[in-house]
C-alpha positions in Angstrom: 129.0 -130.3 39.0 128.1 -127.4 36.7 125.4 -126.4 39.1 127.8 -126.4 42.1 130.3 -124.4 40.1 127.6 -121.8 39.1 126.5 -121.5 42.7 129.9 -120.8 44.0 130.7 -118.5 41.1 127.6 -116.4 41.7 128.1 -116.4 45.4 131.8 -115.3 45.1 130.9 -112.7 42.3 128.8 -110.9 44.7 132.0 -110.0 46.7 133.8 -108.6 43.8 133.3 -104.8 44.7 134.3 -105.7 48.4 137.5 -107.3 47.1 138.3 -104.4 44.9 137.7 -102.0 47.7 140.2 -104.0 49.9 142.7 -104.0 47.0 142.4 -100.4 46.5 142.8 -99.7 50.3 145.8 -102.0 50.7 147.6 -100.7 47.6 146.9 -97.1 48.7 148.4 -98.0 52.2 151.5 -99.6 50.5 152.3 -96.5 48.5 151.8 -94.1 51.4 155.0 -94.7 53.2 157.2 -94.6 50.0 155.3 -91.5 48.8 155.8 -89.5 52.0 159.4 -90.7 52.3 160.2 -89.3 48.8 158.4 -86.0 49.5 160.2 -85.6 52.9 163.7 -86.2 51.4 163.4 -85.5 47.6 167.3 -84.9 47.4 167.9 -88.2 49.1 165.5 -90.0 46.7 167.2 -88.3 43.8 170.6 -89.5 45.1 169.3 -93.0 45.5 167.8 -93.0 42.0 171.1 -91.8 40.6 172.9 -94.7 42.4 170.7 -97.3 40.7 171.1 -95.7 37.3 167.8 -93.9 36.8 168.2 -91.1 34.4 167.3 -87.6 35.4 167.1 -88.6 39.0 165.6 -85.5 40.5 163.0 -85.1 37.8 162.1 -88.8 38.2 162.0 -88.7 41.9 159.4 -85.8 41.7 157.5 -87.8 39.0 157.6 -91.0 41.0 156.6 -89.2 44.3 153.8 -87.3 42.7 152.3 -90.4 41.2 152.6 -92.4 44.4 150.9 -89.7 46.3 148.1 -89.3 43.7 147.9 -93.1 43.8 147.2 -93.0 47.6 144.5 -90.3 47.2 142.9 -91.6 44.0 142.9 -95.2 45.1 141.5 -94.3 48.5 138.7 -92.6 46.8 138.2 -95.0 44.0 138.6 -92.0 41.5 140.3 -92.7 38.1 141.3 -95.9 39.4 142.1 -97.5 36.1 144.2 -94.5 35.0 146.3 -94.1 38.2 147.0 -97.9 38.2 149.0 -97.5 34.9 151.8 -95.2 36.2 151.9 -97.3 39.5 152.5 -100.4 37.4 155.4 -98.6 35.6 156.8 -97.5 38.9 156.8 -101.1 40.3 158.3 -102.5 37.0 161.1 -99.9 37.4 161.6 -100.7 41.1 161.8 -104.4 40.3 164.3 -103.9 37.4 166.6 -101.3 39.1 166.6 -102.2 42.7 165.0 -105.7 43.5 165.7 -108.2 40.8 169.3 -108.8 41.7 168.2 -109.7 45.3 165.9 -112.5 44.2 162.3 -113.1 44.9 162.2 -113.1 48.8 161.2 -110.0 50.8 163.8 -111.1 53.4 166.5 -110.1 50.9 164.8 -106.9 49.7 163.8 -109.1 46.7 161.0 -108.2 44.1 158.2 -110.1 45.9 156.4 -107.0 47.4 156.8 -104.8 44.2 155.5 -107.8 42.2 152.4 -108.0 44.3 151.8 -104.3 44.0 152.2 -104.6 40.4 149.6 -107.4 40.2 147.2 -105.4 42.5 147.5 -102.4 40.2 147.1 -104.6 37.1 143.9 -106.0 38.6 142.5 -102.5 39.3 143.4 -101.4 35.8 141.5 -104.3 34.4 138.5 -104.4 36.7 138.3 -100.7 37.9 137.5 -99.6 41.4 134.2 -101.5 41.9 130.8 -100.3 43.2 132.3 -98.8 46.2 134.2 -96.1 44.4 133.7 -92.6 43.0 134.4 -94.1 39.5 131.2 -96.1 39.9 129.2 -93.2 41.0 130.5 -90.7 38.5 131.0 -92.8 35.4 129.3 -96.3 35.6 126.2 -96.0 37.6 124.5 -93.8 35.0 125.3 -96.5 32.3 123.3 -99.2 34.2 119.9 -97.6 33.5 
């Protein structure tokens, strides 16, 4: 049983960087719409933030929109993946607590399901980094392998 486990573990571990690439791409795509929406109507975003009790709504709208847009760019490139994942996690926790939690879990009811998945994706990227198919690997990790 141990040999089967080791075989499967080694086989699946060889796909780690591919799974991190897919995770980065899906998370970047997921933040693209909200980021562009915020930047296209910053006053509307601030009004919404104010309606759900977020303090300094215009400042926080700009901060959130900026980090989401940076997230799209940096996750796509795999650059500073661990660092950008932290503010994205904070944005998702804030979204869950201020907007989605009262609607339950289900996406059908605007629940916290999708923001929770995004949080988990960002947490995995913060923990594991961008993988071998990233600028992080080329700039910071590859030279440490020699």
